[in-house]
MARBAFI-665468 format. One record per atom (N, C-alpha, C, O): atom name; x, y negated, z negated; residue in one letter. Coordinates in Angstrom, 1 decimal. Each point is the difference from the previous one (the first is absolute). Example, Ala and Ser with C-alpha at 12.3 -4.5 7.8 and 13.67 -1.06 7.14 Angstrom:
% residues 2
atom,xx,yy,zz,type
N,13.2,5.7,-7.8,A
CA,-0.9,-1.2,0.0,A
C,0.9,-1.2,0.0,A
O,1.0,0.0,-0.7,A
N,-1.4,-1.1,1.4,S
CA,0.9,-1.1,0.0,S
C,-0.8,-1.1,-0.8,S
O,0.5,-1.1,-0.1,S
***
This chain:
% residues 90
atom,xx,yy,zz,type
N,51.5,2.5,26.4,M
CA,-0.1,-1.1,0.9,M
C,0.4,-1.3,-0.8,M
O,-0.4,-0.2,-1.1,M
N,1.3,-0.5,1.7,D
CA,0.5,-1.2,-0.6,D
C,-0.7,-1.2,0.5,D
O,0.1,-0.3,1.2,D
N,-0.8,-0.4,-2.0,H
CA,-0.8,-1.2,0.4,H
C,0.8,-1.3,-0.5,H
O,0.3,-0.1,-1.2,H
N,0.0,-0.7,2.1,V
CA,0.7,-1.2,-0.3,V
C,-0.8,-1.2,0.5,V
O,-0.4,0.0,1.2,V
N,0.2,-1.0,-2.0,A
CA,-0.8,-1.2,0.4,A
C,0.8,-0.8,1.0,A
O,1.2,-0.2,-0.2,A
N,-1.8,-0.3,1.2,K
CA,0.6,-0.9,0.9,K
C,-0.3,-1.4,-0.4,K
O,-1.1,-0.4,-0.2,K
N,2.1,-0.4,-0.1,V
CA,-0.1,-1.4,-0.4,V
C,0.2,-0.9,1.2,V
O,1.0,0.2,0.8,V
N,-2.0,-1.1,-0.6,F
CA,0.1,-0.9,1.1,F
C,0.4,-1.4,-0.5,F
O,-0.4,-0.4,-1.1,F
N,1.3,-0.3,1.9,Y
CA,0.4,-1.3,-0.4,Y
C,-0.4,-1.0,1.1,Y
O,-0.4,0.5,1.1,Y
N,0.6,-1.7,-1.4,Q
CA,-0.5,-1.1,1.0,Q
C,0.6,0.2,1.4,Q
O,-0.6,-0.1,1.0,Q
N,1.9,0.5,-1.0,E
CA,0.6,0.2,1.3,E
C,-0.5,1.2,0.8,E
O,0.3,0.2,1.2,E
N,-1.1,0.7,-1.9,D
CA,-0.6,1.1,0.7,D
C,-1.3,-0.4,0.7,D
O,-0.5,0.8,0.8,D
N,0.0,-2.0,-1.1,C
CA,-1.3,-0.4,0.6,C
C,0.2,-0.8,1.3,C
O,1.0,-0.7,0.1,C
N,-1.9,0.9,0.8,D
CA,0.0,-0.8,1.2,D
C,-1.3,-0.9,0.0,D
O,-1.0,0.4,0.5,D
N,1.2,-1.6,-1.0,L
CA,-1.1,-0.9,-0.1,L
C,-0.6,-0.4,1.3,L
O,-1.1,-0.5,0.1,L
N,1.9,0.6,1.0,S
CA,-0.5,-0.4,1.3,S
C,-1.2,0.8,0.4,S
O,-0.7,-0.4,0.9,S
N,0.5,1.6,-1.5,L
CA,-1.2,0.7,0.3,L
C,-1.3,-0.7,-0.4,L
O,-1.1,0.3,0.4,L
N,1.3,-1.3,-1.3,L
CA,-1.2,-0.8,-0.5,L
C,-0.1,-1.3,0.7,L
O,-1.0,-0.7,-0.2,L
N,1.9,0.3,1.0,Y
CA,0.0,-1.3,0.7,Y
C,-1.2,0.0,0.9,Y
O,-0.4,0.9,0.7,Y
N,-0.3,-2.1,-0.7,G
CA,-1.2,-0.2,0.8,G
C,-1.2,0.6,-0.5,G
O,-1.1,-0.1,0.6,G
N,1.1,0.8,-1.8,K
CA,-1.1,0.7,-0.6,K
C,-0.7,-1.0,-1.0,K
O,0.6,-0.9,-0.5,K
N,-1.9,1.2,0.3,T
CA,-0.7,-0.6,-1.1,T
C,-0.2,1.0,-1.1,T
O,-0.5,1.1,0.2,T
N,1.0,-1.4,-1.4,I
CA,-0.1,0.8,-1.2,I
C,-1.0,-0.6,-0.9,I
O,0.2,-1.1,-0.5,I
N,-1.2,1.9,0.2,A
CA,-1.1,-0.4,-1.0,A
C,0.3,0.6,-1.3,A
O,0.0,1.3,-0.1,A
N,0.1,-2.1,-0.9,V
CA,0.1,0.5,-1.4,V
C,-1.4,-0.2,-0.6,V
O,-0.4,-1.1,-0.2,V
N,-0.2,2.2,-0.1,I
CA,-1.3,0.0,-0.6,I
C,0.1,0.0,-1.6,I
O,0.5,1.0,-0.5,I
N,-0.8,-2.1,-0.1,G
CA,0.2,-0.1,-1.5,G
C,1.2,-0.9,-0.2,G
O,1.0,0.0,0.7,G
N,-1.1,-0.9,-1.7,Y
CA,1.0,-0.9,-0.4,Y
C,0.2,-0.1,-1.5,Y
O,0.2,-1.1,-0.5,Y
N,-0.2,2.3,-0.1,G
CA,0.3,0.0,-1.4,G
C,1.5,0.3,-0.3,G
O,0.8,-0.5,0.8,G
N,-0.5,1.2,-1.8,S
CA,1.4,0.2,-0.3,S
C,0.8,0.7,1.1,S
O,1.2,-0.4,0.2,S
N,-1.8,1.3,0.5,Q
CA,0.8,0.7,1.1,Q
C,-0.2,-0.7,1.3,Q
O,1.0,-0.2,0.7,Q
N,-2.2,-0.2,-0.4,G
CA,-0.3,-0.6,1.3,G
C,0.8,-1.3,0.2,G
O,0.5,-0.2,1.1,G
N,-0.4,-0.7,-2.1,H
CA,0.7,-1.2,0.3,H
C,1.5,0.2,0.1,H
O,0.6,-0.6,0.8,H
N,-0.1,1.6,-1.5,A
CA,1.5,0.3,0.1,A
C,0.3,0.6,1.4,A
O,1.0,-0.4,0.6,A
N,-1.9,1.3,-0.1,H
CA,0.3,0.6,1.3,H
C,-0.2,-1.1,1.1,H
O,0.8,0.0,1.0,H
N,-1.8,-0.8,-1.1,A
CA,-0.2,-1.1,1.0,A
C,1.1,-1.0,0.0,A
O,0.5,-0.3,1.1,A
N,0.0,-0.1,-2.2,L
CA,1.1,-1.0,-0.1,L
C,1.3,0.6,0.6,L
O,0.7,-0.6,0.7,L
N,-0.5,1.9,-1.1,N
CA,1.2,0.7,0.5,N
C,0.0,0.1,1.5,N
O,1.0,-0.3,0.7,N
N,-2.2,0.7,-0.1,A
CA,-0.1,0.2,1.4,A
C,0.2,-1.4,0.7,A
O,0.7,-0.1,1.0,A
N,-1.3,-0.9,-1.5,K
CA,0.1,-1.3,0.6,K
C,1.4,-0.5,0.0,K
O,0.5,-0.6,0.9,K
N,0.2,0.8,-2.1,E
CA,1.4,-0.5,-0.1,E
C,0.9,0.9,0.9,E
O,0.9,-0.6,0.6,E
N,-1.1,1.8,-0.6,S
CA,0.9,0.9,0.8,S
C,-0.2,-0.2,1.5,S
O,1.0,0.2,0.8,S
N,-2.2,-0.4,-0.3,L
CA,-0.3,-0.1,1.4,L
C,0.0,-1.4,0.6,L
O,0.1,-0.2,1.2,L
N,-0.3,-0.8,-2.1,G
CA,0.0,-1.4,0.5,G
C,-1.1,-0.2,1.0,G
O,-1.1,0.5,-0.1,G
N,1.5,-1.2,1.2,D
CA,-1.0,-0.2,1.1,D
C,-0.1,1.1,1.0,D
O,-0.6,-0.2,1.0,D
N,1.3,1.3,-1.3,K
CA,0.0,1.1,1.0,K
C,-1.2,0.9,-0.1,K
O,-0.3,0.8,0.9,K
N,-0.5,-0.9,-2.0,A
CA,-1.2,0.7,-0.2,A
C,-1.0,-0.9,-0.7,A
O,0.4,-0.9,-0.7,A
N,-1.6,1.2,0.7,R
CA,-1.1,-0.7,-0.6,R
C,-0.5,0.8,-1.2,R
O,-0.4,1.2,0.1,R
N,0.5,-1.8,-1.3,V
CA,-0.5,0.7,-1.2,V
C,-1.2,-0.8,-0.5,V
O,0.1,-1.1,-0.3,V
N,-1.3,1.8,0.2,I
CA,-1.2,-0.6,-0.4,I
C,-0.5,0.8,-1.2,I
O,0.4,1.1,-0.3,I
N,-1.3,-1.7,-0.5,V
CA,-0.6,0.6,-1.2,V
C,-1.5,0.2,0.2,V
O,-0.7,-0.9,0.5,V
N,0.2,2.0,-0.9,G
CA,-1.4,0.3,0.0,G
C,-0.5,0.1,-1.4,G
O,0.5,0.8,-0.8,G
N,-1.6,-1.5,0.5,L
CA,-0.6,0.0,-1.3,L
C,-1.5,-0.1,0.1,L
O,-0.6,-0.2,1.1,L
N,-0.1,0.5,-2.2,Y
CA,-1.5,-0.2,0.0,Y
C,-0.3,-1.4,-0.2,Y
O,0.7,-0.8,-0.7,Y
N,-1.8,0.3,1.3,K
CA,-0.5,-1.4,-0.2,K
C,-0.2,-0.2,-1.5,K
O,-0.6,0.8,-0.7,K
N,1.2,-1.9,0.2,G
CA,-0.2,-0.4,-1.4,G
C,1.2,0.5,-0.8,G
O,0.0,-0.2,-1.2,G
N,1.0,0.9,1.8,S
CA,1.1,0.5,-0.8,S
C,0.8,-1.2,-0.6,S
O,0.2,-1.0,0.6,S
N,0.2,1.2,-1.9,K
CA,0.8,-1.0,-0.7,K
C,1.4,-0.1,0.7,K
O,0.7,-1.0,-0.2,K
N,-0.3,2.0,1.0,S
CA,1.3,-0.1,0.6,S
C,0.0,-0.7,1.3,S
O,1.1,-0.3,0.5,S
N,-2.2,0.0,0.0,W
CA,-0.1,-0.7,1.4,W
C,0.8,-1.3,0.0,W
O,0.9,-0.1,0.9,W
N,-1.1,-0.8,-1.8,A
CA,0.7,-1.2,-0.1,A
C,1.5,0.2,-0.2,A
O,0.8,-0.8,0.6,A
N,-0.5,1.7,-1.4,K
CA,1.5,0.3,-0.3,K
C,0.7,0.5,1.2,K
O,1.1,-0.5,0.3,K
N,-1.7,1.4,0.5,A
CA,0.6,0.4,1.2,A
C,0.1,-1.1,1.0,A
O,1.1,-0.1,0.7,A
N,-2.1,-0.7,-0.5,E
CA,0.1,-1.2,0.9,E
C,1.1,-0.9,-0.5,E
O,0.8,-0.6,0.9,E
N,-0.7,0.3,-2.2,A
CA,1.0,-0.9,-0.5,A
C,1.4,0.6,0.3,A
O,1.0,-0.8,0.0,A
N,-0.8,2.1,0.1,Q
CA,1.3,0.6,0.3,Q
C,0.2,0.1,1.5,Q
O,0.9,0.7,0.4,Q
N,-1.7,-1.3,0.4,G
CA,0.2,-0.1,1.4,G
C,-0.6,1.1,0.9,G
O,0.3,0.1,1.1,G
N,-1.2,0.7,-1.7,F
CA,-0.6,1.0,0.8,F
C,-1.4,-0.4,0.6,F
O,-0.7,-0.8,-0.6,F
N,0.4,1.3,1.8,E
CA,-1.3,0.0,0.5,E
C,-0.8,1.0,-0.7,E
O,0.5,1.2,-0.2,E
N,-1.7,-1.5,-0.3,V
CA,-0.8,0.9,-0.8,V
C,-1.3,0.2,0.7,V
O,-0.7,-0.9,0.5,V
N,0.3,2.2,-0.4,F
CA,-1.3,0.4,0.6,F
C,-0.7,0.9,-0.9,F
O,0.6,0.5,-1.0,F
N,-1.9,-0.2,1.3,T
CA,-0.6,1.2,-0.7,T
C,0.8,1.2,0.4,T
O,0.7,0.0,1.0,T
N,-0.8,1.0,-1.8,A
CA,0.7,1.3,0.2,A
C,-0.3,0.5,1.4,A
O,0.9,0.5,0.7,A
N,-2.2,-0.5,-0.3,A
CA,-0.4,0.5,1.3,A
C,0.6,-0.7,1.1,A
O,0.4,0.6,1.0,A
N,-0.4,-2.0,-1.1,E
CA,0.5,-0.8,1.1,E
C,1.5,0.2,0.1,E
O,0.6,0.1,1.1,E
N,0.1,0.0,-2.2,A
CA,1.5,0.2,0.0,A
C,0.3,1.3,0.6,A
O,0.9,0.1,0.8,A
N,-1.7,1.0,-1.1,A
CA,0.2,1.3,0.6,A
C,-0.2,0.0,1.5,A
O,0.8,0.7,0.7,A
N,-1.8,-1.5,-0.2,K
CA,-0.2,-0.1,1.4,K
C,1.2,-0.6,0.8,K
O,0.3,0.4,1.1,K
N,0.3,-1.3,-1.8,Q
CA,1.2,-0.7,0.7,Q
C,1.3,0.7,-0.1,Q
O,0.9,-0.3,0.7,Q
N,-0.8,1.3,-1.6,A
CA,1.2,0.6,-0.3,A
C,0.5,1.1,0.9,A
O,-0.8,0.8,0.5,A
N,2.1,-0.7,-0.3,D
CA,0.6,1.2,0.5,D
C,0.4,1.0,-1.1,D
O,0.0,1.2,0.3,D
N,0.3,-1.7,-1.4,I
CA,0.4,0.8,-1.2,I
C,-0.8,-0.5,-1.2,I
O,-0.1,-1.2,-0.2,I
N,-0.5,2.1,-0.5,I
CA,-0.8,-0.4,-1.2,I
C,0.6,0.6,-1.3,I
O,0.3,1.2,0.0,I
N,-0.1,-2.0,-0.9,M
CA,0.5,0.5,-1.3,M
C,-1.1,-0.2,-1.0,M
O,-0.5,-1.1,-0.3,M
N,0.0,2.2,-0.3,I
CA,-1.1,-0.1,-1.0,I
C,0.7,-0.1,-1.4,I
O,0.5,1.0,-0.5,I
N,-0.7,-2.1,-0.2,L
CA,0.7,-0.2,-1.3,L
C,-1.1,-0.6,-0.9,L
O,0.3,-1.0,-0.7,L
N,-1.4,1.7,0.6,I
CA,-1.0,-0.4,-1.0,I
C,0.0,0.9,-1.2,I
O,0.7,1.1,0.0,I
N,-1.3,-1.5,-1.1,N
CA,0.1,0.8,-1.2,N
C,-0.8,1.3,0.2,N
O,-0.8,0.1,0.9,N
N,1.2,0.9,-1.6,D
CA,-0.5,1.4,0.2,D
C,-0.9,0.5,-1.0,D
O,0.0,1.1,-0.4,D
N,-0.8,-2.0,-0.1,E
CA,-1.0,0.4,-1.1,E
C,-1.0,0.9,0.5,E
O,-0.9,0.5,-0.8,E
***
């Protein structure tokens, strides 16, 4: 059996599938902030990207300063069509 990896490129993606959706990024550390910023930049005003954190998170002000609406993780999840869990895995 010959297994060949399929490589996907930007032109293979249909971002219109995300238009009109709310994407919640739970966590805003090294991975969460990168994913949130990428989604926001890639989708512009065609989708809503929000951040979910715990109350008192040191990242809350950082996410707001970078232009995100920030909610508790539970509230962000309630609003979302798509949820990305990017918290540490300790």
